[in-house]
C-alpha positions in Angstrom: 0.0 0.0 0.1 1.3 3.1 -0.9 2.2 5.8 1.8 0.5 9.2 1.3 1.9 12.3 2.3 1.3 16.1 2.2 4.3 18.5 1.2 5.2 21.2 3.1 7.4 24.1 1.3 10.4 25.6 3.1 12.7 28.4 3.0 15.0 27.0 0.3 14.5 24.1 -2.1 12.0 21.3 -1.2 10.1 19.0 -3.0 8.0 16.2 -2.0 11.3 13.9 -2.8 14.2 15.9 -1.7 16.4 19.0 -2.0 19.5 17.9 -4.0 22.5 19.3 -2.1 26.2 18.1 -2.5 27.4 18.8 0.8 24.6 20.4 3.0 21.3 19.6 5.0 18.2 20.8 3.9 15.1 21.0 6.0 11.3 20.4 5.5 8.6 18.3 7.2 5.7 16.4 5.4 2.8 15.3 7.2 2.3 11.3 7.3 -1.3 10.3 7.2 -0.7 6.5 6.7 -0.9 5.6 10.4 -4.0 5.8 12.3 -3.7 8.0 15.1 -6.0 9.1 18.3 -5.9 12.7 19.3 -6.0 13.6 22.6 -5.6 16.5 25.3 -3.9 16.6 28.9 -1.6 13.9 26.9 1.8 12.4 26.9 3.6 10.7 23.6 6.9 9.2 23.3 8.9 7.1 21.0 10.4 3.8 22.2 11.6 0.5 20.9 9.2 -1.9 22.9 9.8 -5.1 21.2 13.6 -5.1 20.4 13.1 -4.9 16.6 15.3 -1.7 16.2 12.6 0.5 15.1 11.0 3.2 17.2 7.5 2.5 18.4 4.9 4.8 20.0 2.9 5.2 23.3 0.4 7.9 23.6 -2.1 8.7 26.7 -4.7 11.4 27.2 -8.0 12.7 27.4 -10.5 11.7 24.6 -13.6 13.5 23.9 -15.4 10.8 26.2 -14.2 8.1 28.5 -12.3 5.8 28.4 -9.5 8.1 27.8 -6.4 6.8 25.7 -3.6 4.3 26.5 -2.1 3.4 22.9 0.4 1.6 22.2 1.5 1.6 18.6 4.1 -0.7 16.8 6.3 0.4 14.0 6.4 -2.2 10.9 10.1 -0.7 10.5 9.2 2.2 7.9 7.3 4.1 9.9 3.9 2.9 9.6 2.2 2.6 13.1 -0.5 0.1 14.4 -2.1 0.3 17.5 -2.0 -2.9 19.6 -4.7 -4.4 21.9 -2.9 -4.3 25.4 -3.8 -4.2 29.2 -2.6 -0.6 29.8 -5.5 1.4 31.5 -6.6 4.5 29.7 -5.1 7.7 31.5 -5.0 11.5 31.1 -3.0 14.6 33.4 -0.1 11.6 32.9 3.4 11.1 33.0 5.1 8.2 31.4 8.8 7.2 31.6 10.6 4.0 30.0 13.5 2.0 31.3 14.6 -1.6 32.1 13.2 -1.9 35.6 13.8 -5.5 36.2 17.2 -6.1 34.7 16.0 -8.1 31.6 17.5 -5.9 29.1 13.8 -4.6 27.5 11.9 -1.5 28.1 9.2 -1.5 30.9 7.6 1.5 31.9 5.9 3.6 34.7 2.7 5.5 34.0 1.1 8.0 36.6 -2.0 9.8 36.3 -5.8 10.1 36.4 -7.2 6.6 36.0 -10.4 6.0 33.9 -11.2 3.1 36.5 -13.2 4.9 39.2 -11.7 8.2 37.8 -8.9 8.0 40.6 -5.1 8.7 41.0 -3.1 5.8 39.4 0.9 4.9 39.6 1.6 1.3 37.7 4.6 -0.3 36.8 4.0 -2.1 33.4 6.7 -4.7 32.7 7.5 -5.9 29.2 7.6 -9.8 28.2 10.5 -8.6 25.7 8.0 -8.3 22.6 6.3 -5.4 23.5 3.3 -6.9 25.7 3.0 -5.2 28.9 1.7 -6.4 32.2 0.9 -4.6 35.2 3.9 -5.8 37.8 6.7 -5.0 39.9 6.7 -4.9 43.5 6.1 -1.5 44.8 3.7 0.5 47.1 4.5 3.9 45.1 1.5 6.2 45.8 -1.3 6.8 43.2 -0.7 10.1 41.6 -2.6 12.2 39.1 -1.8 15.8 37.6 1.4 14.4 37.9 5.2 13.5 36.4 7.6 10.4 36.8 11.3 10.2 36.3 13.5 7.2 36.1 17.4 7.3 37.1 19.9 5.2 39.1 20.0 7.9 41.9 22.1 5.6 44.7 24.8 4.5 42.1 23.9 0.6 42.4 23.6 0.3 38.6 19.8 -0.3 38.5 17.0 2.3 37.8 15.0 4.0 40.8 11.5 6.0 40.4 10.3 9.3 41.5 6.7 10.2 41.1 5.0 13.4 42.1 1.3 14.7 41.7 -2.1 14.8 43.6 -2.6 11.8 45.9 -6.3 12.5 46.7 -5.6 14.7 49.7 -2.4 16.7 48.7 0.8 17.0 46.7 3.0 13.8 47.0 6.3 13.2 45.9 8.1 9.8 46.5 11.6 8.3 45.7 11.4 4.7 45.6 15.1 2.8 45.2 15.1 -0.5 43.1 16.8 -4.0 44.2 17.6 -4.6 40.7 14.8 -7.1 39.9 11.8 -4.5 40.1 11.5 -4.5 43.7 11.0 -0.8 44.8 11.3 0.5 48.4 10.3 3.9 49.5 13.1 6.6 50.9 11.8 7.8 54.0 12.8 11.3 54.9 13.4 13.3 51.5 12.9 16.9 51.4 11.8 17.2 47.9 8.8 19.6 47.3 5.7 18.0 46.0 4.2 19.6 42.8 1.4 19.1 40.6 1.1 20.1 36.9 4.9 20.0 36.8 8.1 18.3 35.8 10.5 16.0 37.2 14.1 15.5 35.6 17.4 13.9 36.5 20.9 14.5 35.2 24.6 14.7 36.1 24.1 19.0 36.8 27.6 19.4 38.6 29.8 16.9 36.9 30.3 14.5 39.7 28.8 11.6 38.0 25.9 11.1 39.9 22.1 11.9 39.0 20.8 15.5 40.4 17.2 16.5 40.1 15.0 19.3 38.7 11.6 19.7 40.0 8.9 22.5 38.7 5.5 22.8 39.1 2.5 23.9 41.3 2.6 24.1 45.0 -0.8 25.7 45.4 -2.4 29.2 46.4 -1.3 30.5 42.7 2.2 29.7 43.5 4.6 27.5 41.6 8.8 26.4 42.1 11.5 25.4 39.9 14.0 23.9 42.1 17.5 22.0 41.7 18.6 19.4 43.9 22.3 17.9 43.9 23.0 14.4 44.7 25.8 13.4 47.1 26.5 10.2 45.1 24.4 7.9 47.3 21.0 9.1 46.6 20.9 12.0 49.2 19.7 15.1 47.9 20.3 18.7 48.8 18.4 21.8 47.3 20.7 24.6 45.7 20.3 28.2 45.9 20.1 28.6 42.2 17.4 30.9 41.1 15.2 30.2 38.3 11.6 31.3 37.2 9.3 29.4 39.1 6.6 27.5 36.3 3.9 25.3 36.3 1.5 23.9 33.4 4.9 23.8 31.4 7.9 21.6 30.8 11.7 21.5 31.8 14.3 19.8 29.8 17.9 19.3 30.8 20.8 19.2 27.6 24.2 20.5 26.6 22.8 23.5 24.8 25.9 25.7 24.1 28.4 22.8 23.7 30.5 23.3 26.5 30.2 19.7 27.9 28.0 20.5 31.0 24.1 20.4 31.2 21.8 23.5 30.8 18.0 23.9 31.3 15.2 25.0 29.3 12.0 25.6 31.0 8.4 27.0 29.9 5.0 27.3 31.3 3.2 29.9 33.6 4.2 32.1 36.6 1.4 32.9 38.5 3.0 33.7 41.8 5.1 36.6 40.4 2.4 38.0 37.6 5.0 37.2 35.2 2.8 35.1 33.2 4.0 32.7 30.4 7.7 32.3 29.9 10.2 30.1 27.7 13.8 30.6 29.1 17.1 29.0 29.0 19.9 29.2 31.7 23.5 28.3 30.9 25.5 26.0 33.4 29.0 27.0 34.3 29.8 23.4 34.9 29.8 23.2 38.7 25.9 23.7 38.6 25.6 27.4 38.7 23.0 28.9 36.2 22.9 32.2 34.3 19.8 32.9 32.5 20.2 33.7 28.9 18.6 37.3 28.5 19.2 37.6 24.6 17.0 34.2 23.9 13.8 35.3 21.6 11.5 32.2 22.1 7.9 32.3 21.9 6.4 32.6 25.7 4.3 29.4 26.1 1.9 27.9 28.8 0.3 24.2 28.3 3.6 23.6 26.9 6.0 20.8 25.8 9.9 20.6 25.2 12.0 18.4 23.8 15.6 18.3 22.3 17.4 16.4 19.2 20.0 17.4 16.3 17.1 17.7 13.7 19.6 19.4 11.2 22.7 16.8 12.0 24.9 19.3 12.6 26.2 18.2 16.0 24.2 20.3 18.2 20.9 20.3 20.2 17.8 21.8 18.7 14.6 22.6 20.4 11.0 21.3 19.8 8.3 23.5 21.3 4.5 22.9 21.8 2.1 25.2 23.8 0.0 28.2 23.8 1.3 31.7 22.7 0.9 33.9 25.7 3.1 36.7 24.1 1.2 37.3 20.9 -1.7 35.5 19.4 -2.9 33.1 22.1 -2.9 30.2 19.9 -1.4 26.9 19.9 2.0 26.6 18.4 4.5 24.1 17.4 8.0 25.5 16.9 11.5 24.1 16.0 14.5 26.2 16.9 18.0 25.5 15.1 20.8 25.9 17.3 24.1 27.6 16.1 26.2 25.7 18.1 26.9 28.1 21.0 23.3 28.2 22.3 21.9 30.8 19.9 18.5 29.7 18.3 16.8 30.5 15.5 13.1 29.7 14.7 12.7 27.1 11.6 9.7 28.0 9.3 7.5 25.0 9.2 4.2 24.5 8.6 3.4 21.6 11.5 0.4 21.7 13.2 0.4 24.0 16.6 -0.9 22.1 19.7 -1.5 23.0 23.3 -1.9 20.8 26.2 -0.3 18.1 24.7 3.1 17.1 23.9 5.8 17.0 21.2 8.8 14.7 20.6 11.5 14.1 18.4 12.3 10.7 17.0 13.4 9.0 14.0 10.2 6.9 13.1 11.3 5.5 9.7 14.9 4.4 10.2 16.2 6.8 7.7 18.5 8.5 10.4 17.0 11.9 11.0 14.6 13.0 13.4 11.0 13.2 12.8 8.2 14.9 15.1 5.1 13.5 16.6 2.7 16.0 18.1 -0.5 15.5 20.1 -2.8 17.9 21.9 -5.5 20.8 21.0 -5.2 22.4 17.6 -7.8 25.1 18.1 -10.3 23.0 16.2 -10.1 19.7 18.1 -7.9 16.9 19.4 -5.2 15.7 17.5 -2.1 13.7 17.2 0.0 13.9 14.0 3.4 12.4 12.6 5.6 14.5 10.9 8.5 13.3 8.3 11.9 15.0 8.3 12.8 15.7 4.8 16.7 15.4 4.6 18.5 14.3 1.2 17.8 10.9 2.6 14.1 11.2 2.9 12.1 9.2 0.1 8.2 9.7 0.8 6.0 8.6 -1.7 8.4 9.1 -4.5 10.2 5.8 -3.6 11.6 3.8 -6.6 9.5 0.9 -7.1 11.9 -1.4 -9.4 13.5 -4.2 -7.7 17.2 -3.4 -6.8 19.8 -5.7 -5.7 23.3 -4.7 -4.1 26.0 -7.2 -4.7 28.6 -7.7 -3.0 27.2 -6.2 0.4 29.0 -6.2 2.5 32.0 -5.1 0.2 35.8 -3.7 0.5 35.9 -2.5 -3.3 32.9 -2.1 -5.9 29.4 -2.7 -5.1 27.0 -3.4 -8.3 23.4 -1.9 -8.3 21.5 -4.4 -10.3 17.8 -3.9 -11.4 15.6 -6.1 -13.6 15.5 -3.4 -16.5 19.3 -3.0 -16.3 18.9 0.6 -16.1 21.4 3.0 -15.1 21.3 5.4 -12.1 22.3 8.5 -10.5 24.1 7.4 -7.1 24.6 9.3 -3.8 26.6 7.9 -0.7 26.0 9.2 2.7 27.6 8.8 5.8 25.5 7.5 8.8 25.0 11.3 9.8 23.8 12.3 6.7 26.3 13.8 4.9 26.7 13.2 1.1 30.5 11.8 0.6 30.3 10.6 -3.1 28.1 10.9 -6.2 28.2 8.8 -9.3 26.1 9.7 -12.5 24.3 7.3 -14.9 26.3 4.1 -13.4 25.3 0.7 -12.0 28.3 0.6 -10.0 30.0 2.4 -7.1 33.8 2.0 -5.7 34.0 2.2 -1.9 37.6 1.1 -1.6 38.8 4.3 -0.4 36.3 4.7 2.8 36.8 3.9 6.2 35.3 0.4 7.4 31.5 0.8 8.7 28.0 1.6 7.7 26.8 4.1 4.8 23.9 4.7 3.1 23.0 4.5 -0.7 20.7 6.6 -2.4 19.7 5.1 -5.8 18.0 7.8 -8.0 15.9 7.3 -11.0 14.0 10.2 -12.4 11.9 11.7 -9.8 12.2 8.4 -7.7 14.9 7.0 -5.5 15.3 4.4 -3.0 18.0 4.2 0.0 19.9 1.2 0.7 22.3 0.4 3.5 25.7 -0.7 2.7 28.7 -2.1 4.5 32.3 -1.4 4.0 34.5 -4.3 5.2 
């Protein structure tokens, strides 16, 4: 069955097939209509290879127009077509989801927190993966059920297994709990922690001060029209101390951590609403000096967003971290936005013009959905006309879309250390482009059915085979 796409024109040259370039990366996104997604609000979505086949699958939760609400595990066929599976995961909204190997069997389990459709109550559930993407509620734990919540997974005590932190509304107040893992999926609550409990917030772990343990950011609603953004440093054994760093306090937004300015330490980006100081919506970056002391970047020009999400990834393959934002534009139009900002490598960001649907009260993530080596975009939320969930495919020079070459192509020998022949039943000649695994073109041959790779280093490469207005990409190996 042919994969149908809608083409989006961006700044330079772009067609439904590609922008040809000898050494540069061209940027554009095309909406994928082939998979059947369910739109939701108060939602989460994430990529994860749940069945171990090397392709990113999808998991989404959220509020539909009526209960039961959404908990949808979608399996990737390997080329970016997703099919919903029958699963025992309860529908959930106002939720947080995180993936990790919790029981030491090398597959991805998950923790889901939020408002459960069954009895419309708070919920915290560990789902154990059988290795094939089939999930069963399990794990031994007494983690408090929470909603309007988040969950974060990390090895906080340095024993090489994954621990769990949750926060949210427990039915009577704001709860926050840390539970450590014995390595088999049995969890024990850590008593005496001094973390601030939040709702409508975010929990994120990273090594902030460069001492090789997992520190913690917390942001969210603490009640009474007030909110917090706090940093806690880990002493290496899972004991945390709050810092005096000053950040804008936010709720109903997001907070993410990455090295944004290329200096080797972890910076922070946050967005959301500040009611306590009447600031309103913000989207801000704070740069780390390497020891966990942060300075706000006052030159940043991001749209000020609420009901927002943030994600990071190298969308243009230039080796730095770019930004994906969704949310409500509180600084201007007041409508839902989905925006990608490209990094110049030093932490200075420029808005990339795309036609990706704007969403708020939802989520957005980068991920390679079609195994072509670049980052696509999945969004979910309210688009000012209704609930939506959409996949947008990144059109790098290695993207194909619906112009895929239909003739039967054979490569031989592959692997090879010399010449690879490109054979088709018609015996035709092709224009050949060879790319490294990062998507940079390293060789080009016109009107030929052979390409010499003898001068290349050992490794994996991608060969794009072009005929008129159609193409196909094949993986080759130099041995």
